[in-house]
C-alpha positions as CSV (number, residue, x, y, z in Angstrom):
1,M,109.4,33.2,-198.4
2,V,111.8,34.4,-201.1
3,G,112.3,37.7,-199.2
4,A,113.2,35.8,-196.0
5,A,115.7,33.7,-197.8
6,T,117.3,36.7,-199.3
7,M,117.5,38.4,-196.0
8,L,119.1,35.3,-194.4
9,L,121.6,35.1,-197.1
10,A,122.4,38.8,-196.8
11,K,123.5,38.4,-193.1
12,P,127.2,38.0,-192.9
13,C,127.1,35.6,-189.9
14,C,124.4,33.4,-191.2
15,I,125.0,29.9,-189.9
16,G,121.4,28.9,-189.7
17,R,119.4,26.9,-192.2
18,V,118.4,28.8,-195.3
19,E,115.0,27.7,-196.8
20,F,114.4,27.9,-200.5
21,G,110.7,27.2,-201.1
22,R,108.6,24.7,-199.2
23,R,110.3,21.4,-200.0
24,S,111.6,19.3,-197.1
25,D,115.2,18.3,-196.9
26,S,114.6,14.6,-197.5
27,R,112.4,15.4,-200.6
28,M,115.2,17.7,-202.0
29,V,117.8,15.0,-201.4
30,T,115.7,12.4,-203.1
31,E,115.1,14.7,-206.1
32,I,118.9,15.4,-206.4
33,K,119.6,11.6,-206.2
34,S,117.1,10.8,-208.9
35,K,118.4,13.6,-211.2
36,A,122.0,12.2,-210.7
37,K,120.8,8.7,-211.6
38,V,119.2,10.0,-214.7
39,G,122.3,11.9,-215.6
40,V,124.6,8.9,-215.1
41,M,122.3,6.6,-217.1
42,G,122.1,9.2,-219.8
43,L,125.9,9.5,-220.0
44,G,126.2,5.7,-220.1
45,L,123.7,5.5,-223.0
46,F,125.5,8.3,-224.8
47,L,128.9,6.7,-224.5
48,N,127.4,3.4,-225.5
49,C,125.8,4.7,-228.6
50,V,128.4,7.3,-229.7
51,E,132.0,6.5,-230.4
52,P,134.5,8.5,-228.4
53,A,136.3,11.3,-230.3
54,W,139.7,9.9,-229.5
55,C,138.9,6.8,-231.4
56,L,139.6,8.4,-234.8
57,H,138.0,5.4,-236.5
58,L,141.3,3.4,-236.5
59,Q,140.5,-0.3,-237.0
60,E,143.2,-2.6,-235.9
61,P,143.2,-6.3,-236.8
62,P,142.3,-8.8,-234.0
63,N,146.0,-9.9,-233.8
64,A,147.2,-6.3,-232.9
65,L,149.1,-6.1,-229.7
66,S,147.6,-4.1,-226.8
67,L,149.2,-1.0,-225.3
68,P,150.5,-2.9,-222.2
69,T,152.0,-5.6,-224.4
70,W,153.8,-3.0,-226.5
71,A,155.0,-1.4,-223.3
72,I,156.5,-4.7,-222.2
73,H,158.1,-5.3,-225.6
74,V,159.7,-1.8,-225.8
75,S,160.8,-1.7,-222.2
76,S,162.4,-5.2,-222.6
77,V,164.4,-4.0,-225.6
78,A,165.5,-0.9,-223.8
79,E,166.4,-2.9,-220.7
80,W,168.5,-5.3,-222.9
81,V,170.4,-2.3,-224.4
82,I,171.0,-0.8,-220.9
83,A,172.2,-4.2,-219.7
84,M,174.7,-4.4,-222.6
85,A,176.0,-0.9,-221.8
86,L,176.3,-1.8,-218.1
87,V,178.2,-5.0,-218.8
88,W,180.6,-3.0,-221.1
89,Q,181.1,-0.4,-218.4
90,Y,181.8,-3.1,-215.9
91,A,184.5,-4.5,-218.2
92,D,186.1,-1.1,-218.6
93,K,186.1,-0.2,-214.9
94,S,187.0,-3.6,-213.5
95,G,189.7,-4.4,-216.1
96,Y,188.1,-7.8,-216.8
97,T,188.0,-7.6,-220.6
98,A,186.3,-11.0,-220.9
99,W,183.1,-9.2,-219.9
100,K,183.2,-7.2,-223.1
101,G,182.7,-10.5,-224.9
102,L,179.4,-10.9,-223.0
103,S,178.2,-7.5,-224.2
104,W,179.1,-8.5,-227.8
105,A,177.4,-11.9,-227.3
106,M,174.1,-10.1,-226.4
107,V,173.9,-8.4,-229.8
108,P,172.3,-11.4,-231.7
109,L,169.6,-11.6,-229.1
110,L,169.0,-7.8,-229.5
111,G,168.6,-8.4,-233.2
112,G,166.0,-11.1,-232.5
113,A,164.1,-8.7,-230.3
114,F,164.1,-6.1,-233.1
115,C,162.8,-8.8,-235.5
116,A,159.9,-9.6,-233.1
117,C,159.0,-6.0,-232.6
118,T,159.1,-5.2,-236.3
119,W,156.9,-8.2,-237.1
120,H,154.4,-7.2,-234.5
121,F,154.5,-3.5,-235.6
122,F,153.2,-4.7,-239.0
123,Y,150.5,-6.8,-237.4
124,N,152.2,-10.1,-237.9
125,S,152.1,-9.7,-241.7
126,E,152.5,-12.9,-243.7
127,S,154.8,-11.1,-246.1
128,L,157.2,-10.5,-243.2
129,E,157.2,-14.1,-241.9
130,V,160.9,-14.2,-242.8
131,L,161.4,-12.1,-239.6
132,V,160.1,-15.0,-237.5
133,A,162.7,-17.4,-239.0
134,L,165.4,-14.7,-238.6
135,Q,164.4,-14.2,-234.9
136,A,164.6,-17.9,-234.3
137,A,168.0,-18.1,-235.9
138,L,169.3,-15.0,-234.0
139,T,168.0,-16.5,-230.7
140,V,169.9,-19.8,-231.3
141,I,173.0,-17.8,-232.3
142,G,172.6,-15.5,-229.3
143,N,172.2,-18.3,-226.8
144,A,175.3,-20.0,-228.2
145,T,177.4,-16.7,-228.1
146,M,176.2,-16.0,-224.5
147,C,177.2,-19.5,-223.5
148,I,180.7,-19.0,-225.1
149,A,181.0,-15.6,-223.4
150,A,180.1,-17.0,-220.0
151,Y,182.6,-19.8,-220.5
152,R,185.3,-17.2,-221.4
153,I,184.5,-15.2,-218.3
154,Y,184.7,-18.4,-216.2
155,K,188.1,-19.3,-217.7
156,S,189.5,-15.8,-217.2
157,S,188.4,-15.8,-213.6
158,Q,190.2,-19.2,-213.1
159,G,193.5,-17.7,-214.3
160,S,193.4,-14.8,-211.8
């Protein structure tokens, strides 16, 4: 049988079925499936019992932010900075200088965002709880300055 299989494989235009031993196709498929199942189960047990290498044994406290939450925090701060720059550019190109006041009014809220990110970076440490109070104060100040800036923009548009 082995010689026949070798001869069939040696033919360049071999399109027919090549037999390796006496097993039937269904028995061979069943054997491959069972070996695959054992392999997957073994891999699952291995990964369940052994820590992954990328873990590096870093233990974060339960109040640590997840990676998606960090992505939202960082992208929100970046978006705020971009918005400030775009408002400033609009004021320059349009000639409506009152819009620059809006850009300046956004600064306290940016400071509050930095306070929040810093506090979360240090796992909401009790020694840094002053940042929570500072963030609250900057949020109130920022909301007030944004309100004043919006009113100044409104007033400047009424005069035009």
